[in-house]
VOBA-1610 file (N, C-alpha, C; in pm, whole numbers, padded with zeros to 5 digits, always signed):
BEGIN
Met+00076-00125+00007Met-00026-00002+00022Met+00099+00107-00016Glu+00175+00104+00083Glu+00295+00254+00090Glu+00346+00295-00002Ile+00352+00129-00113Ile+00463+00189-00232Ile+00349+00250-00347Phe+00200+00173-00339Phe+00105+00291-00456Phe+00140+00402-00405Leu+00094+00410-00261Leu+00097+00610-00279Leu+00222+00671-00285Tyr+00367+00595-00245Tyr+00490+00664-00316Tyr+00507+00682-00454Phe+00446+00589-00517Phe+00448+00580-00691Phe+00333+00667-00719Gly+00224+00668-00664Gly+00136+00812-00664Gly+00132+00933-00586Ala+00244+00981-00550Ala+00268+01109-00507Ala+00373+01162-00575Val+00502+00994-00650Val+00603+01078-00731Val+00475+01080-00894Val+00386+01039-00901Val+00344+01081-01058Val+00272+01216-01048Leu+00176+01259-00918Leu+00113+01374-00908Leu+00281+01464-00890Ile+00360+01464-00849Ile+00490+01580-00823Ile+00528+01635-00988Thr+00537+01479-01015Thr+00539+01511-01193Thr+00512+01605-01229Met+00385+01590-01315Met+00265+01543-01354Met+00261+01748-01321Ser+00261+01746-01177Ser+00279+01947-01138Ser+00342+02018-01185Ile+00457+01921-01191Ile+00594+02010-01218Ile+00560+02040-01391Ser+00526+01980-01476Ser+00524+01946-01599Ser+00457+02056-01635Leu+00328+02029-01533Leu+00191+02148-01641Leu+00294+02301-01572Gly+00334+02314-01434Gly+00355+02429-01413Gly+00495+02541-01522Ala+00556+02418-01542Ala+00667+02439-01655Ala+00619+02500-01776Lys+00482+02415-01881Lys+00424+02470-01953Lys+00366+02570-01944Leu+00278+02655-01816Leu+00237+02765-01775Leu+00353+02869-01830Ile+00475+02867-01696Ile+00586+02965-01728Ile+00632+02953-01835Tyr+00601+02869-01956Tyr+00693+02866-02091Tyr+00567+02978-02168Arg+00440+02929-02136Arg+00340+02984-02231Arg+00352+03146-02185Val+00320+03162-02063Val+00350+03355-01971Val+00481+03375-02034Met+00574+03314-02016Met+00685+03394-02108Met+00713+03426-02259Gly+00649+03325-02264Gly+00626+03288-02416Gly+00596+03443-02457Arg+00460+03462-02383Arg+00349+03571-02430Arg+00409+03702-02406Lys+00490+03694-02297Lys+00547+03844-02300Lys+00651+03842-02368Tyr+00702+03767-02396Tyr+00821+03806-02497Tyr+00767+03785-02642Phe+00673+03727-02671Phe+00620+03741-02811Phe+00555+03905-02857Tyr+00513+03960-02773Tyr+00447+04082-02806Tyr+00555+04239-02787Ser+00529+04283-02891Ser+00564+04458-02832Ser+00527+04526-02742Lys+00569+04594-02656Lys+00527+04652-02547Lys+00441+04765-02584Lys+00340+04804-02511Lys+00251+04957-02528Lys+00357+05063-02517Leu+00287+05115-02658Leu+00340+05271-02622Leu+00284+05370-02521Thr+00407+05461-02488Thr+00349+05532-02333Thr+00374+05680-02397Ala+00304+05777-02343Ala+00291+05917-02369Ala+00418+06007-02303Pro+00445+06097-02378Pro+00545+06133-02371Pro+00532+06244-02204Pro+00626+06291-02171Pro+00631+06346-02020Pro+00540+06506-02063Tyr+00541+06539-02132Tyr+00445+06677-02145Tyr+00295+06691-02204Ala+00264+06535-02223Ala+00139+06488-02265Ala+00019+06558-02143Asp-00080+06611-02273Asp-00178+06621-02216Asp-00328+06564-02204Leu-00451+06587-02158Leu-00518+06503-02143Leu-00566+06429-02323Glu-00636+06483-02399Glu-00611+06465-02558Glu-00496+06349-02597Thr-00381+06437-02591Thr-00246+06326-02584Thr-00274+06195-02584Lys-00297+06159-02439Lys-00283+06066-02319Lys-00405+06018-02391Arg-00495+06041-02416Arg-00654+05985-02498Arg-00603+05896-02596Leu-00518+05966-02705Leu-00503+05930-02818Leu-00380+05816-02803Phe-00287+05816-02689Phe-00194+05698-02699Phe-00324+05579-02677Gln-00385+05597-02545Gln-00486+05525-02501Gln-00560+05398-02638Gln-00632+05531-02693Gln-00680+05463-02797Gln-00609+05361-02901Phe-00510+05399-02902Phe-00381+05315-02989Phe-00379+05163-02946Asn-00358+05202-02784Asn-00314+05062-02732Asn-00437+04986-02724Arg-00567+05051-02701Arg-00688+04989-02717Arg-00704+04872-02836Ala-00644+04979-02959Ala-00695+04947-03087Ala-00592+04802-03155Trp-00477+04800-03072Trp-00358+04708-03077Trp-00386+04588-03044Ser-00366+04464-03120Ser-00382+04383-03086Ser-00281+04245-03066Gly-00229+04169-03002Gly-00132+04042-02988Gly-00149+03980-03141Lys-00268+03968-03199Lys-00313+03864-03304Lys-00250+03916-03428Phe-00208+04083-03432Phe-00169+04115-03528Phe-00041+04030-03555Glu+00051+04041-03447Glu+00217+04036-03420Glu+00221+03909-03470Lys+00131+03755-03409Lys+00117+03648-03435Lys+00088+03592-03553Thr+00001+03658-03622Thr-00039+03643-03779Thr+00078+03669-03861Val+00146+03819-03866Val+00200+03834-03931Val+00339+03721-03910Asn+00379+03727-03764Asn+00584+03696-03743Asn+00542+03551-03841Glu+00442+03460-03829Glu+00408+03371-03889Glu+00438+03347-04056Arg+00413+03428-04076Arg+00383+03437-04253Arg+00587+03490-04254Met+00592+03603-04183Met+00733+03675-04201Met+00798+03543-04183Lys+00798+03464-04122Lys+00948+03409-04054Lys+00950+03326-04182Gln+00844+03242-04253Gln+00877+03150-04353Gln+00935+03211-04446Val+00963+03337-04466Val+01071+03427-04580Val+01182+03478-04548Lys+01181+03488-04377Lys+01287+03549-04330Lys+01294+03450-04192Arg+01375+03331-04237Arg+01394+03222-04130Arg+01513+03255-04006Asn+01576+03376-04048Asn+01670+03362-03963Asn+01691+03535-03856Leu+01506+03553-03859Leu+01476+03624-03808Leu+01407+03595-03634Thr+01482+03668-03562Thr+01446+03608-03426Thr+01313+03682-03386Asn+01256+03636-03292Asn+01177+03686-03186Asn+01185+03819-03127Ser+01305+03852-03080Ser+01378+03990-03052Ser+01329+04057-03151Glu+01405+04047-03234Glu+01433+04083-03363Glu+01283+04162-03430Leu+01207+04091-03424Leu+01074+04113-03444Leu+00992+04161-03381Arg+00964+04204-03234Arg+00989+04259-03132Arg+00958+04415-03152Glu+01120+04443-03149Glu+01182+04534-03201Glu+01087+04621-03301Arg+01147+04550-03437Arg+01073+04608-03542Arg+00886+04648-03528Trp+00854+04602-03471Trp+00691+04594-03428Trp+00679+04717-03365Tyr+00754+04705-03246Tyr+00743+04837-03125Tyr+00831+04950-03227Glu+00914+04973-03311Glu+00906+05082-03379Glu+00804+05109-03510Leu+00742+05043-03561Leu+00636+05033-03643Leu+00504+05056-03563Lys+00504+05035-03457Lys+00365+05083-03349Lys+00446+05265-03323Lys+00548+05298-03315Lys+00562+05443-03322Lys+00539+05479-03389Phe+00589+05504-03554Phe+00564+05533-03686Phe+00409+05540-03734Leu+00343+05404-03667Leu+00178+05416-03725Leu+00117+05518-03621Phe+00162+05555-03477Phe+00121+05659-03420Phe+00173+05801-03476Leu+00280+05791-03487Leu+00293+05963-03547Leu+00230+05981-03707Ala+00210+05852-03792Ala+00147+05864-03931Ala-00017+05857-03882Gly-00079+05890-03750Gly-00194+05887-03705Gly-00168+06024-03705Ile-00097+06098-03684Ile-00128+06239-03631Ile-00083+06344-03748Ser+00020+06302-03847Ser+00065+06406-03932Ser+00090+06311-04081Lys-00025+06321-04149Lys-00033+06293-04260Lys+00064+06325-04383Gly+00102+06187-04474Gly+00206+06184-04561Gly+00323+06177-04493Leu+00309+06095-04394Leu+00487+06147-04280Leu+00579+05974-04379Pro+00719+05992-04432Pro+00762+05929-04511Pro+00833+05836-04389Met+00822+05707-04466Met+00897+05564-04337Met+01094+05607-04394Phe+01173+05584-04264Phe+01284+05585-04331Phe+01364+05491-04267Ser+01272+05354-04241Ser+01381+05221-04203Ser+01294+05097-04297Arg+01436+05100-04379Arg+01393+04966-04449Arg+01348+04812-04374Glu+01400+04799-04243Glu+01350+04732-04126Glu+01210+04732-04128Val+01163+04846-04048Val+00998+04861-04014Val+00928+04852-04164Asp+01000+04918-04234Asp+00895+04916-04356Asp+00865+04775-04430Glu+00928+04710-04410Glu+00906+04554-04436Glu+00812+04500-04400Leu+00818+04500-04236Leu+00718+04469-04161Leu+00586+04571-04199Trp+00613+04626-04189Trp+00445+04732-04221Trp+00370+04638-04375His+00455+04622-04465His+00402+04532-04611His+00328+04435-04574Phe+00395+04335-04487Phe+00333+04215-04444Phe+00192+04241-04385Phe+00223+04322-04279Phe+00104+04378-04196Phe-00010+04434-04272Leu+00004+04499-04424Leu-00049+04576-04503Leu-00170+04454-04581Glu-00095+04325-04554Glu-00140+04228-04659Glu-00219+04137-04580Glu-00229+04206-04471Glu-00354+04098-04323Glu-00442+04196-04378Lys-00491+04276-04466Lys-00623+04361-04497Lys-00705+04391-04432Glu-00797+04300-04348Glu-00909+04305-04240Glu-00807+04347-04101Leu-00739+04278-04078Leu-00643+04342-03936Leu-00616+04475-03952Tyr-00550+04514-04026Tyr-00510+04620-04053Tyr-00608+04734-04080Asn-00671+04698-04174Asn-00806+04816-04215Asn-00870+04828-04064Gly-00896+04700-03928Gly-00957+04721-03864Gly-00919+04802-03748Phe-00725+04771-03714Phe-00688+04858-03630Phe-00676+05012-03675Cys-00633+05059-03736Cys-00667+05159-03862Cys-00810+05239-03787Ile-00918+05213-03842Ile-01056+05250-03771Ile-01041+05261-03650Asp-01037+05135-03558Asp-00995+05147-03427Asp-00958+05294-03349Phe-00855+05293-03435Phe-00741+05405-03368Phe-00776+05551-03404Ile-00773+05570-03566Ile-00784+05718-03571Ile-00934+05709-03656Gly-01044+05626-03698Gly-01122+05641-03758Gly-01154+05668-03929Glu-01018+05650-03964Glu-00947+05659-04113Glu-00826+05589-04132Gln-00792+05540-04244Gln-00693+05461-04294Gln-00568+05540-04252Ile-00459+05460-04247Ile-00344+05517-04271Ile-00271+05467-04392Lys-00273+05504-04474Lys-00196+05454-04646Lys-00073+05424-04680His-00068+05384-04754His+00103+05332-04785His+00118+05382-04924His+00182+05426-05001His+00213+05487-05127His+00315+05431-05138Pro+00352+05304-05243Pro+00510+05295-05299Pro+00560+05376-05401His+00680+05373-05390His+00769+05416-05524His+00859+05307-05541Glu+00903+05306-05691Glu+01002+05236-05695Glu+01126+05308-05654Thr+01138+05451-05671Thr+01296+05437-05612Thr+01283+05498-05460Pro+01419+05487-05395Pro+01435+05587-05294Pro+01473+05719-05289Lys+01417+05803-05223Lys+01421+05958-05269Lys+01509+06047-05133His+01597+06123-05181His+01614+06249-05053His+01541+06290-04951Leu+01512+06300-04885Leu+01388+06369-04819Leu+01448+06403-04674Pro+01535+06536-04704Pro+01581+06583-04569Pro+01499+06702-04509Asn+01441+06704-04576Asn+01307+06839-04499Asn+01222+06744-04440Glu+01152+06653-04472Glu+01068+06539-04435Glu+01146+06453-04310Arg+01268+06423-04352Arg+01301+06319-04214Arg+01332+06489-04117Ala+01361+06594-04122Ala+01377+06699-04009Ala+01258+06700-03892Trp+01127+06633-04016Trp+01033+06689-03944Trp+00991+06570-03863Phe+01005+06437-03936Phe+00993+06291-03882Phe+01077+06323-03744Asp+01236+06363-03742Asp+01291+06333-03584Asp+01229+06446-03524Leu+01176+06550-03578Leu+01151+06609-03438Leu+00978+06545-03386Leu+00949+06481-03458Leu+00801+06426-03384Leu+00839+06326-03352Tyr+00896+06231-03384Tyr+01002+06120-03302Tyr+01057+06112-03175Leu+01169+06245-03178Leu+01228+06266-03046Leu+01148+06324-02943Ser+01009+06402-02970Ser+00917+06459-02905Ser+00836+06392-02854Phe+00787+06254-02924Phe+00708+06196-02807Phe+00742+06044-02786Phe+00882+05988-02802Phe+00905+05893-02782Phe+01060+05842-02769Asn+01080+05834-02675Asn+01222+05758-02606Asn+01347+05715-02684Val+01447+05784-02688Val+01546+05713-02779Val+01596+05592-02680Thr+01605+05457-02765Thr+01609+05303-02670Thr+01677+05234-02771Ser+01711+05136-02740Ser+01829+05026-02803Ser+01712+05002-02955His+01619+05039-02990His+01546+04987-03104His+01559+05107-03186Thr+01610+05207-03155Thr+01620+05345-03234Thr+01675+05339-03334Tyr+01824+05243-03316Tyr+01928+05242-03446Tyr+01852+05213-03620Leu+01717+05144-03606Leu+01634+05107-03688Leu+01654+05206-03781Trp+01605+05353-03731Trp+01593+05453-03818Trp+01701+05534-03881Gly+01829+05482-03859Gly+01945+05571-03892Gly+01939+05669-03793Glu+02044+05762-03821Glu+02089+05866-03811Glu+02009+05981-03769Phe+01982+06029-03694Phe+01870+06118-03605Phe+01942+06267-03643Ile+01885+06420-03651Ile+01894+06505-03602Ile+02082+06525-03689Gln+02046+06500-03828Gln+02191+06560-03933Gln+02161+06684-03998Asn+02107+06736-04049Asn+02079+06848-04114Asn+02019+06954-04039Lys+02108+07012-03977Lys+02092+07123-03873Lys+02020+07241-03942Lys+02017+07290-04101Lys+01936+07403-04155Lys+01853+07333-04168Glu+01752+07208-04186Glu+01659+07161-04226Glu+01578+07174-04092His+01657+07157-03954His+01602+07139-03837His+01530+07296-03799Ala+01640+07342-03839Ala+01588+07527-03768Ala+01522+07570-03836Lys+01467+07566-04028Lys+01343+07602-04061Lys+01195+07565-03997Trp+01222+07394-03955Trp+01091+07361-03927Trp+01072+07436-03759Thr+01213+07467-03677Thr+01136+07529-03569Thr+01093+07679-03637Ala+01169+07735-03688Ala+01118+07880-03733Ala+00971+07853-03784His+00942+07755-03847His+00799+07723-03862His+00725+07724-03766Ile+00766+07671-03659Ile+00694+07587-03561Ile+00639+07766-03503Leu+00743+07778-03469Leu+00769+07929-03398Leu+00642+08025-03496Asn+00630+08070-03617Asn+00568+08160-03658Asn+00460+08139-03728Asp+00399+07989-03745Asp+00315+07948-03858Asp+00252+07788-03773Ser+00270+07781-03648Ser+00183+07658-03578Ser+00048+07616-03663Glu-00054+07735-03689Glu-00164+07694-03739Glu-00170+07591-03869Gly-00088+07683-03921Gly-00051+07667-04113Gly-00012+07515-04133Ile+00126+07467-04003Ile+00155+07322-04000Ile+00029+07203-03921Cys-00042+07299-03870Cys-00168+07232-03825Cys-00282+07194-03937Lys-00326+07262-03988Lys-00356+07294-04092Lys-00339+07176-04248Ser-00161+07199-04257Ser-00142+07099-04378Ser-00102+06993-04326Phe-00066+06968-04260Phe-00042+06803-04181Phe-00156+06742-04096Gly-00211+06827-04018Gly-00326+06752-03921Gly-00428+06660-04025Arg-00501+06570-03991Arg-00572+06425-04003Arg-00720+06513-03944His-00753+06589-04018His-00892+06674-04040His-01035+06621-04019Ser-01004+06476-04112Ser-01130+06408-04147Ser-01088+06271-04036Ser-00990+06302-03944Ser-01026+06161-03890Ser-01099+06200-03739Asn-00994+06095-03591Asn-01057+06116-03474Asn-01018+06266-03445Ala-01105+06341-03360Ala-01043+06472-03338Ala-00913+06465-03196Ala-00875+06359-03172Ala-00790+06317-03098Ala-00660+06364-03163Ser-00670+06288-03286Ser-00547+06284-03349Ser-00552+06430-03405Val-00626+06556-03446Val-00554+06689-03476Val-00500+06745-03316Leu-00585+06738-03175Leu-00585+06777-03061Leu-00421+06743-03040Thr-00394+06626-03071Thr-00253+06584-03011Thr-00135+06668-03088Leu-00165+06657-03217Leu-00029+06748-03322Leu-00069+06890-03237Thr-00180+06932-03186Thr-00200+07074-03211Thr-00091+07068-03006Ala-00135+06969-02957Ala-00032+06977-02822Ala+00109+06967-02869Phe+00168+06903-02917Phe+00275+06876-02969Phe+00341+07058-02988Leu+00317+07119-03099Leu+00294+07245-03143Leu+00328+07313-03036Lys+00231+07321-02933Lys+00186+07455-02827Lys+00334+07377-02742Phe+00352+07234-02724Phe+00504+07240-02636Phe+00627+07282-02731Ala+00629+07256-02831Ala+00768+07267-02896Ala+00779+07495-02902Arg+00697+07490-02892Arg+00643+07677-02927Arg+00706+07747-02784Lys+00650+07647-02710Lys+00684+07716-02556Lys+00837+07725-02534Gln+00868+07613-02556Gln+00993+07552-02546Gln+01124+07659-02556Leu+01056+07687-02748Leu+01138+07728-02797Leu+01136+07909-02751Met+01041+07951-02684Met+01020+08054-02654Met+01048+08099-02538Gln+01076+08010-02406Gln+01093+08046-02277Gln+01243+08003-02279Thr+01309+07994-02331Thr+01434+07977-02278Thr+01525+08072-02278Asp+01586+08090-02157Asp+01664+08184-02171Asp+01867+08199-02179Gly+01852+08099-02269Gly+01997+08088-02321Gly+02072+07943-02280Ile+02001+07896-02157Ile+02032+07767-02103Ile+01999+07638-02174Gln+02111+07530-02185Gln+02032+07434-02260Gln+01961+07312-02173Ala+01879+07286-02191Ala+01797+07181-02105Ala+01861+07036-02105Asn+01883+06957-02020Asn+01883+06840-02048Asn+01799+06754-02098Arg+01845+06619-02161Arg+01740+06512-02109Arg+01666+06430-02042Val+01584+06384-02066Val+01464+06337-01945Val+01516+06152-01953Gln+01593+06079-01803Gln+01557+05938-01814Gln+01448+05879-01761Arg+01404+05788-01876Arg+01300+05712-01821Arg+01357+05552-01826Ser+01236+05458-01775Ser+01249+05319-01759Ser+01360+05243-01897Asp+01323+05327-02033Asp+01402+05236-02132Asp+01462+05327-02227Gly+01484+05431-02154Gly+01589+05502-02206Gly+01608+05650-02239Tyr+01612+05743-02319Tyr+01618+05921-02243Tyr+01514+05980-02389Trp+01445+06036-02320Trp+01363+06127-02386Trp+01444+06248-02365Tyr+01416+06333-02539Tyr+01524+06439-02602Tyr+01435+06545-02607Gly+01290+06551-02567Gly+01211+06650-02650Gly+01247+06784-02543Thr+01223+06770-02445Thr+01268+06955-02416Thr+01414+06940-02476Ala+01515+06910-02436Ala+01640+06928-02423Ala+01692+06960-02598Leu+01548+06929-02751Leu+01629+06928-02843Leu+01566+07096-02880Phe+01429+07076-02842Phe+01371+07274-02848Phe+01426+07329-02754Ser+01492+07295-02701Ser+01576+07398-02582Ser+01694+07429-02694Leu+01799+07316-02732Leu+01964+07381-02789Leu+01840+07469-02885Tyr+01744+07460-02974Tyr+01693+07517-03066Tyr+01672+07676-03018Gly+01614+07656-02905Gly+01575+07800-02885Gly+01706+07851-02818Cys+01805+07764-02800Cys+01906+07867-02722Cys+02008+07899-02861Asn+01996+07801-02983Asn+02028+07921-03089Asn+01959+08038-03133Ile+01834+08075-03092Ile+01760+08189-03151Ile+01812+08312-03075Val+01848+08223-02937Val+01925+08356-02860Val+02040+08373-02915Tyr+02107+08317-02913Tyr+02243+08335-02992Tyr+02234+08426-03089Glu+02162+08378-03173Glu+02142+08453-03274Glu+02100+08620-03310Glu+02003+08702-03189Glu+01987+08774-03157Glu+02095+08845-03097Ile+02141+08752-03033Ile+02308+08858-02935Ile+02408+08896-03045Lys+02410+08819-03156Lys+02508+08815-03233Lys+02455+08927-03317Lys+02349+08971-03346Lys+02304+09046-03413Lys+02280+09197-03348Glu+02322+09190-03206Glu+02300+09312-03120Glu+02457+09331-03098Tyr+02530+09224-03111Tyr+02681+09246-03082Tyr+02765+09271-03226Ser+02690+09262-03341Ser+02778+09309-03447Ser+02721+09425-03494Thr+02625+09506-03426Thr+02523+09641-03464Thr+02655+09742-03337Thr+02658+09678-03253Thr+02761+09699-03104Thr+02929+09780-03226Tyr+02959+09611-03225Tyr+03095+09621-03297Tyr+03052+09682-03437Ser+03058+09805-03542Ser+02995+09773-03662Ser+03142+09810-03723Asp+03221+09830-03634Asp+03356+09902-03688Asp+03420+09767-03693Gly+03430+09630-03632Gly+03483+09495-03682Gly+03554+09503-03561Ser+03597+09574-03422Ser+03670+09512-03292Ser+03537+09421-03227Gly+03652+09391-03177Gly+03528+09256-03017Gly+03584+09130-03144Ser+03492+09078-03046Ser+03483+08904-03146Ser+03358+08825-03074Phe+03272+08756-03129Phe+03175+08663-03074Phe+03217+08528-03042Ala+03200+08486-02917Ala+03258+08320-02911Ala+03137+08200-02924Thr+03004+08263-02936Thr+02929+08197-02899Thr+02893+08011-03013Thr+02955+08116-03082Thr+02899+08002-03251Thr+02957+07869-03202Ser+03077+07840-03198Ser+03157+07731-03143Ser+03105+07658-03038Tyr+03056+07755-02913Tyr+02977+07651-02806Tyr+02822+07625-02834Gln+02795+07657-02959Gln+02631+07624-03024Gln+02699+07490-03066Asp+02801+07464-03153Asp+02809+07341-03252Asp+02853+07285-03145Glu+02920+07261-03031Glu+02966+07190-02929Glu+02805+07130-02859Glu+02739+07193-02865Glu+02605+07179-02766Glu+02522+07079-02907Trp+02530+07111-03007Trp+02497+07058-03124Trp+02535+06917-03140Lys+02647+06925-03133Lys+02791+06766-03141Lys+02703+06664-03021Glu+02718+06731-02926Glu+02674+06675-02798Glu+02556+06636-02803Ile+02425+06652-02847Ile+02313+06596-02846Ile+02319+06518-02997Ile+02347+06523-03077Ile+02373+06448-03215Ile+02448+06281-03123Thr+02569+06312-03089Thr+02593+06170-03029Thr+02542+06120-02929Asp+02467+06172-02816Asp+02350+06112-02719Asp+02246+06020-02807Val+02165+06088-02894Val+02086+06044-02949Val+02141+05931-02999Asn+02256+05923-03101Asn+02274+05805-03176Asn+02357+05720-03187Gly+02408+05741-03036Gly+02543+05694-03012Gly+02448+05584-02846Phe+02294+05556-02819Phe+02260+05537-02736Phe+02286+05380-02686Glu+02321+05354-02570Glu+02345+05172-02575Glu+02294+05131-02450Val+02223+04993-02438Val+02154+04976-02289Val+02227+05026-02182Gly+02157+05022-02081Gly+02299+05045-01986Gly+02413+05140-01985Thr+02424+05232-02063Thr+02494+05339-02048Thr+02457+05478-02080Asp+02466+05539-02024Asp+02415+05694-02028Asp+02404+05724-02216Ala+02545+05699-02272Ala+02568+05708-02410Ala+02650+05650-02478Gly+02642+05654-02592Gly+02779+05562-02651Gly+02855+05615-02744Thr+02962+05652-02807Thr+03001+05746-02917Thr+03016+05737-03015Ser+02939+05583-03093Ser+02915+05573-03218Ser+02774+05533-03270Ser+02704+05504-03351Ser+02580+05463-03406Ser+02615+05328-03366Gly+02434+05315-03358Gly+02409+05134-03332Gly+02413+05125-03442Gly+02413+05178-03585Gly+02467+05098-03682Gly+02346+05154-03776Gly+02255+05003-03811Gly+02153+05038-03942Gly+02151+05016-04080Asp+02069+05014-04147Asp+02098+05048-04314Asp+02030+05133-04311Ser+01944+05212-04232Ser+01939+05323-04326Ser+01935+05461-04333Asp+01969+05509-04470Asp+02011+05647-04445Asp+01938+05762-04410Ser+01975+05825-04386Ser+01942+05913-04224Ser+01841+06024-04295Gly+01875+06034-04443Gly+01799+06167-04540Gly+01720+06084-04677Ser+01709+05999-04640Ser+01631+05888-04736Ser+01496+05810-04706Ser+01420+05830-04759Ser+01304+05726-04705Ser+01296+05583-04779Cys+01235+05514-04746Cys+01288+05379-04716Cys+01251+05311-04915Ser+01331+05206-04947Ser+01378+05167-05076Ser+01208+05175-05172Ser+01128+05144-05074Ser+01014+05118-05198Ser+00930+05228-05151Cys+00924+05330-05041Cys+00809+05398-05029Cys+00885+05581-05046Ser+00818+05689-05063Ser+00850+05787-05006Ser+00746+05877-05028Gly+00687+05929-04870Gly+00586+06024-04843Gly+00455+05871-04825Cys+00540+05782-04734Cys+00466+05640-04730Cys+00301+05696-04695Ser+00275+05734-04590Ser+00148+05756-04499Ser+00073+05874-04525Ser-00045+05811-04542Ser-00136+05947-04554Ser-00250+05922-04501
//
């Protein structure tokens, strides 16, 4: 009798361990399989937070599971970790395309995943409708185009809404064209309403346009309130947020230019010197290094994380991808 009880106990323990292992495997697998939810930036107002909530509610793990199964048949060497990274960045892009129509795609890897998602028409269309009430369209082009102006706009949006993380390398180099970024900051200062009118999705859910408006208001405030002191990046759970630091840098540039004009007028005879230009350049280079050299577990690296994307060119198959 004792032998039967002993073996019965062994069987029960073995079954329990087996079931427990399977449960742990499923839970860990599910956690590992799907990308993280998007989180709102520090400056987010009520409408911006609402749009992030709408996005996360509209998203489903079913999208990733369905597309991953198909994609792995074509890309057999692609790991779950790499797929998760690409999904996370695609979600960011779709969010930005949901507030700014006609936003170009600047990552071949992320765009490839988007193409696979687009082929699941029912799932993709359902997501777009649930998110902003209208389609985020993809317009293919046969050859890549150099789009420094559009890239500068993408950079401002991305760095204002999302953190720089270990996945950010997929977009190539950020903030490379100083002149184009300066044009956008001047545009934001002088004609925020015009930007909203041109790029806002006025036929979509109201939260979309209100979120773009909130971003422009935030950017304009940062540009106007600067006292010439460079703001710092903000550390968050998975990386750094550069929104305030980025616009503070532009704001400092504006202050420096005003001082330079005043100084030039005062010393019209050519005497004296102006030393802030080199300081501006150093600040600019420092923020570029921080953004493009991010490494997990460190403040910032000294070299780019790599990636195949050209910082000023849209993906090989599309230009002006979304609308």
